[in-house]
C-alpha positions in Angstrom: 68.3 7.8 -16.5 64.7 8.6 -15.8 62.3 5.7 -15.4 59.4 6.5 -17.6 56.0 6.1 -15.9 53.1 5.2 -18.1 51.8 8.7 -18.0 54.7 10.3 -20.0 55.4 7.7 -22.7 53.2 6.8 -25.6 51.8 3.4 -24.6 52.3 0.5 -27.0 50.1 -2.6 -27.1 50.8 -5.8 -28.9 47.9 -8.2 -29.9 48.6 -11.6 -31.6 46.0 -13.2 -33.9 46.7 -16.8 -35.0 45.4 -20.3 -35.2 47.8 -22.1 -32.8 46.7 -25.6 -33.7 49.0 -27.6 -36.0 48.3 -31.1 -37.5 50.7 -34.0 -36.9 54.0 -33.1 -38.6 53.0 -29.4 -39.0 55.9 -27.0 -38.7 54.7 -23.6 -39.9 53.1 -21.1 -37.5 51.6 -17.9 -38.9 50.5 -14.9 -36.8 49.3 -11.4 -37.4 50.8 -9.0 -34.8 48.8 -5.7 -34.3 50.9 -3.0 -32.7 49.1 0.1 -31.5 50.6 3.3 -30.1 48.4 5.6 -28.1 48.7 8.6 -25.7 51.4 10.4 -27.6 51.6 14.2 -27.0 51.8 13.6 -23.2 55.6 13.0 -23.6 58.2 15.5 -22.6 57.5 16.2 -18.9 60.0 13.7 -17.5 63.2 15.1 -16.1 66.2 13.5 -17.7 64.0 11.9 -20.5 66.3 9.9 -22.8 66.7 11.3 -26.3 64.5 8.6 -27.8 61.2 10.3 -27.2 60.1 13.3 -29.0 60.4 15.5 -25.9 58.3 18.7 -25.9 55.5 17.6 -28.2 57.1 17.9 -31.6 60.0 20.3 -30.9 62.7 17.6 -30.6 62.6 16.8 -34.3 64.5 17.8 -37.5 63.0 17.9 -41.0 64.8 18.3 -44.3 62.8 19.3 -47.4 64.4 18.2 -50.7 62.9 19.9 -53.7 63.7 18.8 -57.3 65.0 21.8 -59.2 66.2 20.0 -62.3 65.5 21.5 -65.7 62.4 19.3 -66.3 60.6 21.0 -63.4 60.0 23.9 -65.8 57.9 21.6 -68.2 55.2 22.7 -67.5 56.1 25.7 -65.3 53.2 24.8 -63.0 55.5 22.0 -61.6 58.1 24.4 -60.2 55.3 26.8 -58.9 53.5 23.9 -57.3 56.8 22.7 -55.6 57.4 26.2 -54.2 53.9 26.5 -52.9 53.9 23.0 -51.5 57.2 23.5 -49.7 55.9 26.8 -48.3 52.8 25.1 -47.0 54.9 22.4 -45.4 57.1 25.1 -43.7 53.9 26.7 -42.4 53.0 23.4 -40.8 56.3 23.1 -38.8 55.8 23.6 -35.1 57.9 26.1 -33.2 61.2 24.7 -32.1 61.5 22.1 -34.9 64.9 22.1 -36.7 64.6 22.3 -40.4 66.4 23.0 -43.7 65.5 23.3 -47.4 67.6 21.6 -50.1 67.4 22.3 -53.8 68.2 19.1 -55.7 69.7 18.8 -59.2 72.8 16.8 -60.2 74.2 18.4 -57.0 72.5 19.2 -53.7 72.4 22.8 -52.5 71.2 24.0 -49.1 69.0 27.0 -49.9 67.9 27.6 -46.3 69.3 28.3 -43.7 72.8 27.6 -45.3 76.2 27.1 -43.7 75.7 23.4 -43.1 73.2 23.8 -40.3 69.5 23.7 -39.5 67.2 26.6 -38.6 64.8 26.4 -35.7 61.2 27.1 -36.7 59.5 30.2 -35.5 57.6 33.0 -37.3 60.9 34.7 -38.4 62.7 31.6 -39.8 59.5 30.3 -41.5 59.2 33.7 -43.2 62.9 33.6 -44.3 62.6 30.1 -45.6 59.6 31.0 -47.7 61.5 34.0 -49.1 64.3 31.6 -50.0 61.8 29.3 -51.7 60.6 32.1 -54.0 64.1 32.2 -55.6 64.1 28.5 -56.5 64.4 28.0 -60.3 64.7 25.0 -62.5 68.0 23.9 -64.3 70.4 21.0 -64.2 70.2 17.2 -63.8 69.0 14.7 -61.2 71.2 12.9 -58.7 68.9 12.0 -55.8 71.7 10.3 -53.8 73.4 13.6 -53.4 70.2 15.2 -52.0 69.8 12.4 -49.5 73.4 12.6 -48.4 73.2 16.3 -47.7 69.8 15.7 -45.8 71.5 13.1 -43.7 74.4 15.4 -42.8 72.1 18.3 -41.9 69.6 16.2 -39.9 72.5 14.8 -37.8 73.8 18.3 -37.0 71.0 18.5 -34.4 70.8 16.4 -31.3 67.3 15.2 -31.8 65.6 11.8 -31.8 63.1 12.3 -34.7 64.8 12.9 -38.1 62.6 13.1 -41.2 63.0 13.9 -44.9 60.4 14.9 -47.5 61.6 14.4 -51.1 59.9 15.6 -54.2 61.0 14.6 -57.7 59.6 14.8 -61.2 62.1 12.8 -63.2 64.4 9.8 -63.4 67.6 9.7 -61.4 69.8 10.1 -64.6 72.9 11.7 -63.2 74.1 8.9 -60.9 74.2 5.2 -61.2 71.6 3.0 -59.5 74.4 1.5 -57.5 75.3 5.0 -56.1 71.7 5.6 -55.1 71.5 2.1 -53.5 74.7 2.7 -51.5 73.3 6.0 -50.3 70.0 4.4 -49.2 72.0 1.6 -47.4 74.1 4.2 -45.6 71.0 6.3 -44.7 68.7 3.4 -43.5 67.9 3.8 -39.8 69.4 7.3 -39.7 66.3 9.1 -40.8 62.9 8.3 -42.3 61.8 9.8 -45.6 58.6 10.3 -47.5 59.0 10.5 -51.3 56.6 12.0 -53.9 56.6 11.9 -57.7 55.0 14.8 -59.4 53.7 14.5 -63.0 54.3 11.3 -64.9 58.0 11.4 -66.0 59.5 9.8 -62.9 60.3 6.1 -62.2 57.8 4.4 -59.8 60.3 1.8 -58.6 62.9 4.5 -57.8 60.5 6.6 -55.7 58.9 3.7 -53.9 62.4 2.2 -53.4 63.6 5.3 -51.6 60.5 5.4 -49.3 60.8 1.7 -48.6 64.5 1.8 -47.7 63.9 4.8 -45.4 60.7 3.5 -43.9 58.6 6.4 -45.3 55.6 6.7 -47.6 55.5 7.0 -51.4 52.9 8.5 -53.6 52.1 10.1 -56.9 50.9 13.7 -57.3 49.9 13.7 -60.9 48.6 17.3 -60.8 51.0 19.8 -59.3 48.0 21.8 -58.0 47.5 19.1 -55.4 51.0 19.2 -54.0 50.4 21.8 -51.3 47.6 19.7 -49.7 49.8 16.6 -49.9 52.8 18.3 -48.4 50.8 19.8 -45.5 49.4 16.4 -44.7 52.9 14.8 -44.8 54.3 17.4 -42.5 51.4 17.1 -40.1 52.1 13.4 -39.9 55.8 14.0 -39.4 55.0 16.5 -36.6 52.9 13.8 -34.9 55.8 11.3 -34.5 56.6 10.8 -30.8 59.0 7.9 -30.6 62.0 7.1 -32.8 63.8 3.9 -33.7 61.2 1.4 -32.5 62.0 -2.2 -33.4 60.0 -5.4 -33.5 62.1 -7.9 -31.5 61.4 -11.6 -32.2 62.8 -14.2 -29.8 62.5 -17.9 -30.8 63.3 -21.0 -28.7 66.0 -23.5 -29.8 65.0 -25.3 -33.0 62.6 -22.6 -34.2 63.4 -20.0 -36.8 61.8 -17.0 -38.3 60.8 -17.6 -42.0 59.6 -14.1 -42.7 58.4 -10.8 -41.2 56.5 -8.3 -43.2 54.4 -5.2 -42.4 51.0 -5.8 -43.9 49.1 -2.7 -42.9 48.8 0.2 -43.7 51.1 -1.0 -46.5 53.0 -4.2 -47.4 56.7 -3.8 -46.5 59.1 -6.7 -46.5 61.3 -6.6 -43.3 62.8 -10.2 -43.3 66.2 -9.1 -44.6 66.5 -6.1 -42.3 67.0 -8.2 -39.2 69.8 -7.2 -36.9 70.8 -9.7 -34.2 69.8 -8.8 -30.7 71.3 -11.5 -28.4 70.9 -15.2 -28.4 68.0 -16.4 -30.7 66.6 -12.8 -30.9 66.5 -10.4 -33.8 65.3 -6.8 -34.3 63.2 -5.6 -37.3 63.1 -1.8 -37.8 59.7 -0.1 -37.8 60.8 3.6 -37.8 59.1 6.4 -35.9 55.6 6.2 -34.3 52.8 8.7 -33.5 49.3 7.7 -32.5 48.7 4.9 -34.9 48.3 1.1 -35.4 50.1 -1.2 -37.8 49.9 -4.9 -38.6 52.8 -7.4 -39.1 52.7 -10.9 -40.5 55.2 -13.2 -38.7 55.9 -16.8 -40.0 57.8 -19.2 -37.7 59.1 -22.6 -38.5 59.0 -24.8 -35.4 60.6 -28.3 -34.8 58.4 -31.4 -35.2 56.6 -32.5 -32.1 54.1 -35.2 -30.9 50.4 -34.8 -30.8 49.2 -33.0 -27.6 52.5 -31.1 -27.2 52.5 -27.3 -26.8 55.3 -24.8 -27.2 56.1 -21.1 -27.4 56.9 -20.5 -31.1 58.0 -16.9 -30.7 58.0 -14.0 -28.3 57.2 -10.6 -29.9 58.3 -7.4 -28.2 58.4 -3.8 -29.1 61.7 -2.2 -28.0 63.5 1.1 -28.3 67.3 1.3 -28.0 68.8 3.1 -25.0 72.0 5.3 -25.0 73.9 2.6 -23.0 73.2 0.0 -25.7 70.5 -1.8 -23.9 66.8 -1.8 -25.1 63.7 -0.8 -23.3 60.7 -3.2 -23.9 57.4 -1.4 -24.4 55.1 -4.3 -24.8 55.0 -8.0 -25.8 52.9 -10.8 -27.1 53.3 -14.6 -27.6 53.0 -16.9 -30.6 52.1 -20.4 -29.7 52.0 -23.9 -31.3 49.8 -26.8 -30.2 49.8 -30.1 -32.1 46.4 -31.8 -32.4 44.6 -34.6 -34.3 41.4 -32.5 -34.4 41.3 -31.8 -38.2 38.8 -29.0 -37.8 41.0 -27.1 -35.4 44.3 -27.7 -37.3 43.0 -26.8 -40.8 41.0 -23.6 -40.0 42.9 -20.5 -41.1 42.8 -17.5 -38.8 40.7 -14.7 -40.5 43.4 -12.1 -39.9 46.1 -14.3 -41.4 43.9 -15.2 -44.4 43.1 -11.5 -45.1 46.6 -10.3 -45.0 48.0 -13.2 -47.0 45.5 -12.1 -49.7 46.6 -8.4 -49.4 50.3 -9.3 -49.8 49.3 -11.4 -52.9 47.3 -8.5 -54.2 50.3 -6.2 -54.1 52.4 -8.8 -55.8 50.0 -9.6 -58.7 49.4 -5.9 -59.4 53.2 -5.5 -59.8 53.5 -8.6 -61.9 50.5 -7.7 -64.1 51.8 -4.1 -64.8 55.3 -5.5 -65.6 53.8 -8.0 -68.0 51.7 -5.2 -69.6 54.8 -3.1 -70.2 56.5 -6.1 -71.7 53.6 -6.6 -74.1 52.6 -9.9 -72.5 48.8 -9.5 -72.9 47.8 -12.9 -71.5 50.1 -12.7 -68.5 48.9 -9.1 -67.7 45.3 -10.1 -68.1 45.7 -13.2 -65.8 47.6 -11.3 -63.1 45.4 -8.2 -63.1 42.3 -10.4 -63.2 43.5 -12.1 -60.0 44.2 -8.6 -58.5 40.6 -7.6 -59.2 39.3 -10.8 -57.6 41.5 -10.3 -54.5 40.5 -6.6 -54.1 36.8 -7.5 -54.3 37.2 -10.4 -51.9 38.9 -8.3 -49.2 36.8 -5.2 -49.7 39.8 -3.1 -50.8 37.6 -0.5 -52.7 40.5 2.0 -53.3 42.6 -0.6 -55.1 39.6 -1.9 -57.0 38.9 1.6 -58.2 42.5 2.1 -59.4 42.4 -1.3 -61.2 39.2 -0.4 -63.0 41.1 2.4 -64.8 43.6 -0.1 -66.3 41.2 -3.1 -67.0 37.6 -3.5 -67.9 36.0 -5.7 -65.2 33.8 -8.4 -66.7 33.3 -10.4 -63.4 35.1 -9.3 -60.3 34.2 -12.4 -58.3 35.7 -14.6 -61.0 38.6 -12.3 -61.8 37.5 -12.0 -65.4 38.9 -8.8 -67.0 40.0 -7.3 -70.3 43.0 -5.0 -70.7 41.9 -1.5 -71.7 43.3 -0.5 -75.1 44.2 3.0 -73.9 45.3 3.8 -70.3 46.3 7.2 -69.0 49.9 7.1 -67.9 49.0 8.8 -64.6 46.4 6.0 -63.9 48.9 3.2 -64.5 51.5 4.9 -62.3 49.0 5.6 -59.5 48.1 1.9 -59.5 51.7 0.8 -59.3 52.7 3.4 -56.7 49.7 2.5 -54.4 49.7 -1.2 -55.0 51.2 -1.9 -51.6 48.4 0.0 -49.7 46.3 -2.5 -47.8 42.9 -2.4 -46.2 42.6 -3.4 -42.5 40.9 -6.6 -41.7 37.3 -6.1 -40.3 37.6 -7.2 -36.7 
């Protein structure tokens, strides 16, 4: 097995932001962990490189495009046209050498290109053939998204590649299989490939589409106007082509007596990771983060430590970035430390680290938007006004201008600083769905 020198592996850095001082009796330590990956694209020159890096700058990847072809895609016909054009644009974005397939999704899943239960390898010829196959796509049938994902999983695993990625487009609700069937498929597919999900129009279920993306560590968004699909698909495929390292995990080790209370990604989106822990040796657990290109993400780690006397110091947790190796071991890419120090200095122990405060607010913002929209749908005007008012206040406080703008299409803002709002009498369905779909998008803390 080749030893990777720093020149041929994307470099990961881990920075920990926290207030390490606790008052007497204090047991909860909060830290924001910033993980940054840089220098991708230089990978692939090492002899005997393990299959965990995207060797060859993007060719060691497989992509499955899942296009909704259910009957509703013909209402209006611009949806089906937009889906064909968007899929063609995504195929044009594939780099030579990338394995790929196109799946037509209805109440069954059908491989429309290349067929035969295999993947094509992208070049000028196969891209042209795939676009020819796309032109024949027509709408008709029901919707069973789990079948699409299962076929994508099988096809993506027919190639010996490290980076496996799905792009899923739907315009409707998953009416032809039970929620339990879809959940079982997502549970079985988690960790096997990542998947971006898009809802086109306004007849789909936000929680379904965001649930798929969340389970498969991808992104979710609304494309209310089918004319914008091609730009969105091109951007998604460019991002997928930029992934260099697969299956990166955040490994947390805690000393005896300490335990992890929660772990969540807090930027670029809020994503709960606590229940996704897999044990990784004595007092250590791995939390999945998916595939990485050149990018930076923030995680909020909360540790409960044992009680200690004033003046005592301890290591509360060790944070590492690891990737699994074929022999079952893991290669550490970078690490940081979370500390706890007990003090009777009130000023030191009561000050909240700005990063922790910012992201605590961003996580609350995502939560109150969801609660407010749920209350609005249930006809609870007071509850909706209260929650969405708090959301407006938090968005203003943290400088989250994008979310503030989306909120202003659902409520009339009387006083943003105070969180005083009135529910709008009429709200466009697309505006409400956009706010719900993008509610977990956060703004980075100003360093």
